[in-house]
C-alpha positions, 0 to 999 in steps of 0.5 A: 558477527563476522562481516564476511558473512553477515547481512544487517537489516535496518527496519523490522516492518513487513519488508525487513522481517520477511527478508530476514526470515528468507535469508536466515532460512537460506543459511545467511547470518542476519542481524535485524535492527528496529527501535520499536519492533512491532508497532501500530500504524494508521494505514489500513493493513489490508492484504489482497488475494494476490498477497495471500496467494503469494504468502500463504502463511499469512492466509493461515493466520486467520485469527490475526486478521478480519476477512472483509468481503464487502466494500462501499465506494463513495464519489466526491459528490456523495454517490454510494455503491456497495459491492461484493468482492469475489476475493476477500481482503484480509485486514490486519492491524499493523501491530499484529502483522509486524509481530507475526512476521518478526516472530517468523524471522526469529524462528528462522534464526534472525538475530532481532535487536530492539535498537536504534541505528544512529550511524552507518559508515563504511562501504560494500563488504564492510559496513559499521552500524552504531547504536546507543548500545553497541557497534556492529559490522556487516558485509551487506546492508539492507534498508527497510526503515520506511519513507522517513529512513534517515540513511536513505540520503547516504545512497540516494537523494532524499525523498522530496515533498512532491513524492510523499503522501500524508496520512492521518487516522484514528483507531476506533473501538468496534467491529464491522464487516464493511470497508468504506472508500470515500473519494474527495473533491480537490484532494489526491487521495481518499478517506478509508475505513478498514475493519480490523479484527478488534477495532476499526482503522479510519484514515485519510490520505492526501498528497503532501503540499496539497492539503495540510495534515491539520486540514486532512484531520478536520475533513476526516473528523467531519466525515466520521461524525456524519457517518456515525463513527464516534471519536470519543475513545479513538486514538489519533495517528499520522504517517508519511508514505511515498507517492512517487511521480513518474520521473522519480520511478524512472531514475530509481536505484534500489541497490548498489555495491553492498547495499539494497533497499526494499519496501517503503524505503525504496518508495515501492507504494502504489501512487493511486491507492497508497497500497504498499504491503504487497510491494514491501513483501515482494521486494523483500522476497526478490532482494533476498533471492538475489542475495542468496543466489550470490548475484545481489545486482540482479535485484534491480532487474527483477524488481524492474520487470515485476514491480517497478513497471506496474508502479510507473504506470500507476504514477503516470495515470494517477493525476488523471484518475483523481483529477481527470474527466471522462464523458464530461464527468470526473473519472471518480464519479463515473467509476462509482456510477459504472460500479453501480450500474454494470456487473461487468464493471463490478467484477473488474473492481473486485479484481482490482481490489483483489490485486489480480488485475494489474494496471498493465493489462487494464486498458485491454480488459476495459476495451474488452468489457466496454460493450457489456458495461455500456449495455448494462448501464443503459439497461439499468438506467431504463429500469429507473424512474426518470425523475431520479439521478444516477443510472438515468443520468448515465443513459442521458450522457451516453445518448447525448455523446 
């Protein structure tokens, strides 16, 4: 492979595979390395309406995903509300999604190697990549090997524990049409149940250093048992995700002389939801576009404008979301209450799940719908028996304040 015209991608997940496909389709010589290639992960695998609209070929892969239209939110105290999502979430198994994207990369002309890169040396214009089988050279290096990427430290500081999230999960036999999200008291994270095409992905996420993986697993197993999910034939997995603090996003560099980072390697994960698939795919597209245009340094700027600005805001409000209070009640409890009581708020939640409602204009929308939310909440409370909690509690709080 000629170093003058080649691009080496380390990592064959969604970000690396899509970047490779776009670059090869644009006439570039691309070599992609991944020791596992398509493999399963405990993460939900949900693709939002925003992602499916941006990448319609994924929307066309209907047999590989399970379109889920209904969601149940559960507050830390156990209050439950179900709502219909206007735009379904397409839930893939990560094995199927990665396989689909890798096959697309192969068809575009990417040379996919099932090999582990053990060492990278050199510099922009002439990189040397060593695997147990062979040594390769490339003019540009793209890192797409996830948060545990061993080569990140050659270009940026290693990701500290305070910028990571631990996930633990089970793959359970069975089918479902309902997505569950259970928020937890004292944990910056949540339990999820995502129904995939041929099984269910159930998991839990928490900030590293806040709760041990063993404790997260215990909490998840207890919750699953209490909610009718049998673990008899389940397979356990754990994983680590980036969950950057605001100051980390402020100083983040995603490219330099002859190198770039995309997806989880760059830390492009929503610190509130843990969602990273859209950002992985979009960063791959933006990075590939800059390389094909012959202006690789522009990747930092376009990513900053479209992706990093959104993730920085999410990082700033993450702690308030999980641990803050509003009107004398936790944000999480109030959010579930409002989802139950207000059609306007349910529409907002549906748009958030669909990815069409971003964080940057969320406050403006909240102010705009606030009169309707308050009126609907009060009307719903007055229709309920006064000896029950829920809507009447909301009304009492509203009147008291």
